[in-house]
C-alpha positions in Angstrom: 108.6 104.9 118.7 104.9 104.4 118.8 102.6 106.4 116.5 99.4 108.1 117.4 96.5 106.5 115.6 94.9 109.9 114.9 98.0 111.8 114.0 99.7 109.1 111.8 99.7 109.9 108.1 101.0 107.6 105.5 103.8 107.1 102.9 103.7 104.4 100.3 106.9 102.9 98.9 108.7 101.0 96.0 111.7 99.9 93.9 112.9 98.4 90.6 115.4 96.2 92.4 115.1 92.7 93.9 113.4 92.6 97.3 115.8 93.7 100.0 116.1 92.0 103.4 115.4 93.9 106.6 115.6 92.4 110.1 112.1 91.3 110.9 110.7 92.1 107.5 109.6 89.1 105.5 108.4 90.0 102.0 108.4 93.6 100.8 110.7 96.6 101.4 107.9 99.1 101.4 107.6 101.4 104.4 105.7 104.4 105.8 106.8 107.5 107.7 105.7 107.1 111.3 106.9 110.4 112.6 104.1 112.5 114.1 105.5 115.6 112.4 104.5 113.9 109.1 107.8 114.0 107.3 111.4 112.6 107.1 114.4 114.4 105.8 116.4 112.7 103.0 120.2 113.2 103.3 123.3 112.3 101.5 126.2 110.4 103.0 129.1 110.6 100.5 130.6 113.9 99.5 128.3 116.2 101.5 127.9 114.3 104.7 124.4 114.6 106.2 123.4 117.4 103.8 119.7 117.6 103.4 118.6 117.0 99.8 114.9 116.4 100.1 111.9 116.0 102.4 109.6 113.0 102.2 106.1 114.1 103.1 103.3 111.9 104.2 100.7 114.4 103.4 101.5 114.5 99.7 101.9 110.7 99.4 105.6 110.6 98.7 106.9 107.1 98.1 110.2 105.3 98.8 111.7 101.8 99.2 114.3 100.4 101.5 117.5 99.4 99.6 120.1 98.7 102.3 121.6 100.1 105.5 123.3 103.4 104.9 127.0 102.8 104.4 128.9 103.2 107.7 125.7 104.1 109.6 123.6 102.3 112.3 120.6 104.6 112.6 120.1 105.4 108.9 118.8 103.4 105.9 119.3 104.0 102.2 116.2 104.5 100.1 115.2 105.1 96.5 112.0 107.0 95.5 110.4 108.4 92.3 110.3 111.9 91.1 107.0 113.4 92.0 104.8 114.5 89.2 104.1 118.3 89.0 100.4 117.9 88.2 98.1 116.7 91.0 96.1 113.6 89.9 93.5 111.6 91.8 95.6 108.5 91.2 99.2 107.9 90.1 101.0 104.6 89.1 104.8 104.7 89.6 107.1 102.2 88.0 110.5 103.9 88.0 112.9 105.5 90.4 115.4 108.3 90.0 116.0 109.7 93.4 117.9 108.3 96.5 119.3 109.2 99.8 119.2 108.1 103.5 116.6 108.6 106.2 116.6 107.9 109.9 115.1 104.5 110.6 113.4 105.7 113.7 111.1 107.8 111.5 109.8 104.9 109.4 107.9 101.7 109.8 107.7 98.8 107.4 104.4 97.9 105.7 104.5 94.2 106.6 105.1 95.0 110.2 101.9 97.1 110.6 98.6 95.6 111.9 97.3 93.0 109.4 93.9 92.4 108.1 92.5 88.8 108.2 92.4 87.0 104.8 89.6 84.8 103.5 88.2 83.7 100.1 84.7 84.0 98.7 82.6 80.9 98.2 83.3 80.8 94.5 87.0 81.2 95.1 87.3 84.2 92.8 87.6 86.9 95.4 90.1 87.5 98.1 88.7 89.2 101.2 90.7 91.0 103.8 88.9 92.1 107.0 90.1 94.4 109.8 89.6 92.3 112.9 92.0 94.2 115.2 89.1 95.6 117.2 86.7 92.8 118.2 84.2 95.3 119.7 83.3 96.6 116.2 80.3 94.6 114.8 81.3 92.2 112.0 79.2 94.0 109.4 80.9 97.4 110.2 84.5 96.2 109.9 86.7 97.6 107.1 87.2 95.2 104.2 89.4 95.1 101.1 88.1 92.8 98.4 90.1 91.7 95.3 88.1 90.1 92.4 90.1 87.8 90.1 88.6 86.5 86.9 89.6 85.1 83.5 91.3 87.6 81.3 90.3 88.6 77.7 93.7 90.3 77.0 94.2 87.9 74.0 91.4 89.7 72.3 92.9 93.2 72.7 95.5 94.9 70.6 99.1 94.0 71.4 102.4 95.7 70.6 105.7 93.7 70.6 109.4 94.5 70.3 111.8 92.8 67.9 112.3 89.9 70.2 108.5 89.2 70.5 108.1 90.5 74.0 104.7 92.1 74.6 105.2 95.8 75.2 101.6 96.9 75.5 98.1 95.5 75.7 95.4 97.9 74.8 98.2 100.7 74.8 99.2 100.0 78.5 102.3 98.2 79.7 101.3 94.6 80.9 102.6 92.9 84.0 103.0 89.2 84.6 103.5 88.1 80.9 106.4 87.9 78.5 106.2 86.9 74.8 102.7 85.5 74.8 99.5 85.4 76.7 99.1 82.0 78.3 95.9 80.0 78.0 93.6 80.4 81.0 95.3 83.6 82.1 93.6 85.6 84.9 93.7 89.2 85.9 92.5 91.6 88.6 89.1 92.7 87.6 88.3 95.0 90.5 89.4 96.0 94.0 86.9 97.3 96.4 87.2 99.0 99.8 84.3 98.8 102.2 84.2 101.1 105.2 81.3 102.4 107.3 80.3 105.7 105.8 82.7 105.5 102.9 84.4 103.2 100.4 85.2 102.9 96.8 86.1 100.8 93.8 89.6 101.3 92.5 89.8 103.3 89.3 90.6 101.4 86.2 94.1 102.8 86.0 94.9 101.3 89.4 94.3 97.7 88.2 94.8 97.7 84.4 96.9 94.9 82.9 97.8 93.2 86.2 97.9 89.7 85.0 98.4 86.3 86.8 97.5 87.6 90.2 98.4 85.4 93.1 95.7 83.6 95.1 98.1 82.6 97.8 97.8 84.6 101.0 101.6 84.1 101.5 102.1 86.6 98.7 99.3 89.1 99.5 98.6 91.3 102.5 96.6 94.3 103.7 97.9 96.4 106.6 97.0 99.7 108.1 98.3 102.6 110.2 94.7 103.5 111.0 91.3 103.6 109.4 92.4 106.4 107.0 95.7 104.8 105.8 95.6 101.3 104.4 98.1 99.4 102.3 97.6 96.5 99.9 100.5 94.6 98.5 100.7 91.6 96.1 103.5 89.5 94.7 102.1 88.2 91.3 103.2 86.3 88.3 106.1 83.8 88.2 109.6 83.2 87.0 111.0 86.1 85.0 107.6 87.7 84.9 107.0 88.0 88.6 106.2 91.5 89.9 105.4 93.2 93.1 102.9 96.0 93.6 101.5 98.1 96.4 98.6 100.4 96.7 98.1 103.2 99.2 94.5 103.7 100.2 93.6 107.0 101.7 90.2 107.5 103.3 88.8 104.5 101.4 90.3 105.5 98.0 93.4 104.3 96.2 95.6 107.4 95.6 98.8 105.7 94.2 100.4 102.5 93.2 104.0 101.3 93.0 104.9 98.4 90.8 108.1 96.7 89.7 109.4 93.5 88.1 110.9 91.1 90.6 112.1 87.9 88.8 112.3 84.7 90.9 
């Protein structure tokens, strides 16, 4: 099913589990609702067969992650997604799940199968630049860009809280990602993410990038895709070993509205 560029809305996605495999999907299990109606019904498959238990809405930015094919089904996939917060905030970071069910696979598309932006690096090598080159008729200086700035971290100078085993629980009162019991020498972090679009754009709020350490500079682990100009997705697989993590931001009309993040050990 093809989506209408103008009618398509978005849905970001995530999980606390290891990355699942989907036919044709390479790196991340994130997906978006592609139904023009703007929603997908979540159903159960066990005791109450096909009973509707929830509705995933693109308009409100609901998130989910693909887990596996629904047991005994060919047209349905099993997903997990977080409980939505009651209060409406301009930006939300999700790092836990507590809801699950199945949705019809014809109503969703996977993030890494959407049209991709072209990656490049700045001359100083500290910025990753993703440019939308899907329409060559648009002048170069008017094409949408997402820019990730990576610089040395000063987390070692900030207050740290540790558990009994020595694992760092917080840095500057916020959970860190990409580190374990110590802050390695020469560590880097995401310093800013910028969205550039004709007539609009933004710099990600601090809450959207805080304590994201050891970001990858390898384009094999980073991607920017889009449903249309209004709905863009940025994902990264950062860190290494037991401290590797995966994260995805949903960008709505040039502004990051939510992020999903989870530990994904190698």
